[in-house]
N, C-alpha and C positions, 0 to 999 in steps of 0.2 A: 469668563472662565469657565462660567456654567455649561456656556453653550459646548466648548473645545471638549469637558470632563462628562459633559453629561452620559446619561444612561443609552443613548438614544445614536451620542458622536460616534464619526469614525475613530476617533483616539482612542475611545473606550471600546468599539471593538475590533482595532487592533489590539490591544492590551488583553482582552478576554482570550481571542484566540491563541495569541500568544501563551497565556498560562495557560491554557487548554493544552495544547500541542507539548507543554514542559510536561503536566501531569500522564497524559497518555504515553508519552516517549517513555516517563520513571514505568510506568504499569508495564507497557512494551519490556523493558528491561528485568524487569523484576519477573515475569509471568514467562519471562524467555531463559531464565537462570538454571533450569532442569535441562537445558539442550531441548530435548524428547519435545516441550513442548513448545519450541519458540518456533511452529509450523501455523498450531490453533497462534498463539500468541499474535503470529503477524497477521493471518486473517483478519483479528479481531481488531488490530491494529487500522487496518485498512475500513473495515466496516463502522469504526468508530470515528475516525476522522471524517470520513462522509457523512455519514448520520446524525453525529455530534457538533462536531466543528463548523463545517460548511453547510450544512442543513439543517441545524438548530431544532435537531428531532428529540431531544432529550438528552438525559443525562450521560457524562462520560462514564461513568463504572456503570450502569446497565445496557449500556450500549458497545461497552466492551465484554463484562463478562458474558452477556447473555451469547455473544455469537462463538465466544473463546469456548463455551462449557459448550454448545450444539456443533462445534465445527472440531471437535477436540479429537477424535477417534479419524475420521478420515483425513484433517490438516495433518496430521502425525504422520499416517501412512504416506501421503500426495507429498510432504517434505523429505520424506526419507530417497524420494526418485530425486528432489528437489537438490539436496545435499548431496548424492552420490555425483548428480551431474558437474555440480558446483565444485568437487571438491577433485574430480578427473580436470578439469579446466585449470584450476589454480596448479595443481602439479605440473601440466603441463606449462603452464606460464612460467612459475619458477625455474623448469629443467630448459625451455627454451632461451630465458634470459641467460643462465648459466652458460650457456653453447655461444650467444649472441657474444658474453664477453669475451669469453675462452676463443673466439673467431672461427669456430665450427660450421660447417656449411650451413647446417640445420636449422643454428642461429637465426639464419635470418628468415625463419617462418616465426619468429616471436611476434614480431607485428598483428601477425594472423591470427596466431593464440591471443594476445590480449583482447583483439576485436571479438573472438568467440567468447571469453570468459565474459566481456560487457555483457553482451547479448544474453548469457546464461542468465546474469545477475538480472537482466531486464525482464526475460523472462518467472522467474519466481516471483517479480512483482506483481507481474501478469496473471500467475497461478494464486496468487495470495488475493487479489483483488476479484477475480473470477468465484473464487471460491466462496469468497464474504459473500459475494451478488446474488448468485444463482446456485441452486443443487445439482448433483450428478455425480456419478462415481467419480473415482478417482483416475481412470485413463482417458473418461471423457475430459477432466478440467485441464488435465497435461495437456490434451490434443487438442484443446478448443485454446486453449491460453498463448500455444504457439502457434495456430493458425491466424489470430487475430495479429498475430504480429507481423508474420509474413502478410496479410490482407491491406495491413494499414502501415506499412514502414514509416513514412510519415509522421503520423503519430505516433509509431514506435519512437521515431527518436526523441518527441518531444514527454517520453516518457522516460528515457535513458539518459536525459541528459540532467533536469534536475536530481535523478539518482545517484548518475556519479559524480556532483556536482556535490551533494549530501555527505557521500561515501569521503572524496577528497576534502572537506571542510571539515569533516570528523577527525581524519587522520592530521590532518595539522593542527587543529582545534580540539582536542577529548572533551573539550565540557561542551562542545556542541551535540555531545551524545545525548544531553539533557531536551534537547528540542528537537534536533536533526531529525530522528524516524518520523514523526509524526506530521513533522513540518514539511517535509518531502512526501510522504502519501497524501495529505491535503493539497498539495501542487500535483501532482500526479491524479490525483483523481478527477482533474479539471480534463484532463486527455483522456482516460480511461472511460470516464460515462460516456464523453461523446463517441468513442467507439462501441462501446454496449449500446447504444442506443440505435443505432445503424444495424444492429440485427435482431434485435427485440420484436415479439412479435405485436400488433397493433395492439392489442389488450393489454398487454403486462405494460406498454409505452405509454396508454392511458392512463393507467395506474399510477406511474411514475410522475405523470406532471398533472396530474388532482392534486387541487389543491388541501389539504387537510383541514378537518373542521376546527373553527375557530374555538377556544376554550370558552366563550361566552355561552355559545350554539350550545356548545354539551352541556353547559350547566343549566341552560334552559330546557333542553329536553329531558334533564335529569328530573329538574322542578315539574315539569309537567306530568310525569311519572308518577 
């Protein structure tokens, strides 16, 4: 029993990750309530999901609040564009669905509209992830997020699948909203980071793959000073 529930055991690791995802999802929901801050909140969610839950690089609050504060202005502008695109696609989907039910000719485009909506939601995740990991002006982030989707269509499906599964599961079981957002971003980060590494400069990639100094080593350095 001690081995199963030991600090470094897979069971405790899974329970800790679940608890972290719940905390992060709640933070995301709370900081998204003003609506205008949903962009910064989503960017911070990806950053914390990657750096804290996956990489274990620090506390949840610090790795959420820091990116939220730093990206507030840029992410707010970014998500004004993203929201506009998603709003248009959503209206189109409902309109085409109504036409499809009514048997109108344009109703045949309902499937096309639904596919475009799925691509739009996936693009929004790419925007959040790119903004969380890299600097860049608003139009650059929007452009590069779309380019990464086009350049890596198979990996794009690897982002879309868990995202849509998370949305569907949350609609069926609303309670999943307390864990789903962060859990989806943790899963998505495995694919997103592979895509990012394909386009990172060698020096930046070296910094990413370099192991952080151990705490004991840092303490020894401090004592030496």
